[in-house]
C-alpha positions as CSV (number, residue, x, y, z in Angstrom):
1,P,13.4,-24.3,56.1
2,P,14.4,-23.7,52.5
3,Q,17.9,-22.5,51.9
4,P,18.5,-19.3,50.0
5,A,19.8,-19.8,46.5
6,A,23.6,-20.1,46.7
7,S,25.5,-17.4,44.8
8,P,28.0,-18.8,42.4
9,T,31.3,-19.2,44.0
10,E,34.6,-18.7,42.3
11,E,34.8,-22.5,41.9
12,D,31.5,-22.7,39.9
13,K,32.5,-20.1,37.3
14,M,33.9,-21.2,33.9
15,P,37.6,-20.5,33.7
16,P,38.6,-18.0,31.0
17,Y,39.5,-19.3,27.6
18,D,43.1,-19.2,26.5
19,E,44.0,-16.3,24.1
20,Q,43.8,-18.4,20.9
21,T,40.5,-19.9,21.7
22,Q,39.0,-16.6,22.7
23,A,40.3,-15.1,19.4
24,F,38.5,-17.9,17.5
25,I,35.3,-17.3,19.5
26,D,35.4,-13.5,18.8
27,A,36.1,-14.1,15.1
28,A,33.2,-16.6,14.9
29,Q,30.9,-14.1,16.6
30,E,31.9,-11.3,14.3
31,A,31.4,-13.5,11.2
32,R,28.0,-14.5,12.5
33,S,27.0,-10.9,13.0
34,K,28.2,-10.0,9.5
35,F,26.3,-13.0,8.0
36,E,23.1,-12.0,9.8
37,E,23.5,-8.4,8.6
38,A,24.0,-9.6,5.0
39,E,20.9,-11.9,5.3
40,R,18.8,-9.0,6.6
41,S,20.1,-6.8,3.7
42,L,19.3,-9.6,1.2
43,R,15.7,-10.0,2.6
44,D,15.2,-6.2,2.4
45,M,16.4,-6.1,-1.2
46,E,14.2,-9.0,-2.2
47,E,11.2,-7.3,-0.6
48,S,12.1,-4.1,-2.6
49,I,12.3,-6.1,-5.8
50,R,8.9,-7.8,-5.1
51,N,7.3,-4.4,-4.5
52,L,8.8,-2.9,-7.7
53,E,7.7,-5.9,-9.7
54,Q,4.2,-5.6,-8.3
55,E,4.1,-1.9,-9.1
56,I,5.3,-2.3,-12.7
57,S,2.7,-5.0,-13.3
58,F,-0.2,-2.6,-12.8
59,D,-1.9,-0.9,-15.7
60,F,-1.7,2.8,-14.7
61,G,-3.6,4.1,-17.7
62,P,-2.7,4.6,-21.4
63,N,0.0,7.0,-20.6
64,G,0.7,5.9,-17.0
65,E,-1.2,8.9,-15.7
66,F,-2.6,7.1,-12.6
67,A,0.9,5.8,-11.4
68,Y,1.2,8.7,-8.9
69,L,-1.8,7.3,-7.0
70,Y,0.0,4.0,-6.3
71,S,1.8,4.9,-3.1
72,Q,-0.9,7.3,-1.8
73,C,-3.9,7.0,0.5
74,Y,-6.9,9.4,0.7
75,E,-9.5,9.7,3.4
76,L,-13.0,11.0,3.7
77,T,-14.6,11.5,7.1
78,T,-18.4,11.3,7.5
79,N,-20.6,11.5,10.6
80,E,-20.0,7.8,11.4
81,Y,-16.9,6.6,9.5
82,V,-13.5,7.4,8.2
83,Y,-13.2,6.0,4.7
84,R,-9.7,5.3,3.4
85,L,-8.8,4.6,-0.2
86,C,-5.3,3.5,-1.1
87,P,-5.5,3.2,-5.0
88,F,-4.3,-0.1,-6.4
89,K,-4.3,-1.6,-2.9
90,L,-7.5,-1.4,-0.7
91,V,-10.5,0.5,0.6
92,S,-11.6,0.4,4.2
93,Q,-13.9,2.1,6.7
94,K,-13.3,2.7,10.3
95,P,-15.8,3.9,12.9
96,K,-15.2,7.5,13.7
97,L,-15.4,6.9,17.4
98,G,-12.9,4.1,17.5
99,G,-12.8,0.4,16.5
100,S,-11.0,-1.6,14.0
101,P,-11.2,-1.0,10.2
102,T,-13.4,-3.0,7.9
103,S,-12.1,-4.0,4.5
104,L,-14.4,-2.7,1.7
105,G,-12.3,-4.5,-0.9
106,T,-8.8,-5.0,-2.3
107,W,-7.7,-3.9,-5.8
108,G,-9.4,-5.9,-8.5
109,S,-9.4,-4.2,-11.9
110,W,-10.3,-1.2,-14.0
111,A,-14.1,-1.3,-14.2
112,G,-15.2,1.6,-16.6
113,P,-17.2,0.9,-19.7
114,D,-15.4,-0.4,-22.8
115,H,-15.0,3.1,-24.3
116,D,-13.7,4.6,-21.0
117,K,-12.1,1.7,-19.0
118,F,-10.1,4.0,-16.8
119,S,-13.1,5.9,-15.4
120,A,-13.8,3.4,-12.6
121,M,-11.8,1.1,-10.3
122,K,-13.2,-2.1,-8.7
123,Y,-12.1,-3.3,-5.3
124,E,-13.3,-6.8,-4.3
125,Q,-13.3,-9.5,-1.6
126,G,-13.7,-7.2,1.4
127,T,-14.9,-8.3,4.8
128,G,-18.0,-10.5,4.5
129,C,-21.3,-8.9,5.5
130,W,-23.4,-10.7,8.1
131,Q,-25.5,-13.3,6.1
132,G,-24.4,-11.6,2.9
133,P,-21.7,-11.2,0.3
134,N,-18.2,-9.9,0.8
135,R,-18.0,-6.1,0.7
136,S,-16.9,-4.5,-2.6
137,T,-16.3,-0.9,-3.8
138,T,-16.5,0.8,-7.1
139,V,-14.5,4.0,-7.3
140,R,-15.6,6.5,-10.0
141,L,-12.8,8.8,-11.1
142,L,-13.8,12.4,-11.8
143,C,-11.7,15.2,-13.3
144,G,-10.6,17.7,-10.8
145,K,-7.5,19.8,-10.0
146,E,-6.8,18.1,-6.7
147,T,-6.8,14.4,-5.7
148,V,-9.5,14.0,-3.1
149,V,-12.3,11.5,-2.2
150,T,-15.5,13.5,-2.6
151,S,-18.1,11.0,-1.5
152,T,-18.9,7.5,-0.4
153,T,-22.3,5.8,-0.5
154,E,-23.7,2.3,-0.1
155,P,-26.2,2.1,-3.0
156,S,-26.9,-1.5,-2.2
157,R,-26.1,-3.8,0.7
158,C,-22.4,-4.3,1.1
159,E,-21.6,-2.6,-2.2
160,Y,-20.0,0.8,-1.9
161,L,-19.6,3.6,-4.4
162,M,-16.8,6.1,-3.9
163,E,-15.9,9.1,-6.0
164,L,-12.3,10.2,-6.4
165,M,-11.5,13.5,-8.0
166,T,-8.1,13.6,-9.6
167,P,-6.3,15.5,-12.4
168,A,-5.3,12.1,-13.9
169,A,-9.0,11.6,-14.8
170,C,-9.0,14.7,-16.9
171,A,-9.0,14.3,-20.7
172,E,-6.0,16.0,-22.4
173,P,-7.1,18.9,-24.5
174,P,-6.6,18.5,-28.2
175,P,-3.7,20.3,-29.7
176,D,-4.4,23.8,-30.9
177,P,-4.8,23.9,-34.7
178,P,-2.4,26.3,-36.5
179,A,-3.8,29.8,-37.0
180,D,-4.5,30.8,-40.6
181,G,-2.1,33.7,-40.4
182,D,0.8,31.4,-39.3
183,H,2.7,30.8,-42.5
184,D,6.4,30.1,-42.1
185,E,8.1,29.8,-45.5
186,L,11.3,31.2,-46.8
């Protein structure tokens, strides 16, 4: 019959290290821990630098008015899907009743007409359609007092159109001309 595993006896155990050797082992372990912590901190800092460099590389509009959208995401829920727009990053749709998200594109470029380039965003290279192209989304920017996705449609197969209302899309009013009665001379 098989013998039960023998428990380690006093003879099988490693003898303790002398004081000096144990001090070296403890110092080495402490140095290793500090080094690993410094490496982790360096990796985190490098990641932060990469993220900041990426963020400052974006064209956020003539006066940077679209910059506040960068770290935000907006959702629109329809009967079938939850659409998610993360400006300057990605667009996705997820079935309302569960399932994994489908990419409708990642940030490509500003796509408005020459005279109003910042009126539309283009997201490209989303998940491929079955026997079709990769999904893509055009986001039209509309002036509004709140930032909210107002609609999502699929005007042609695998090409989506989303509308995002935002104050950043509002034209700045021209400065008020001086009134005729305002004459300020000494």
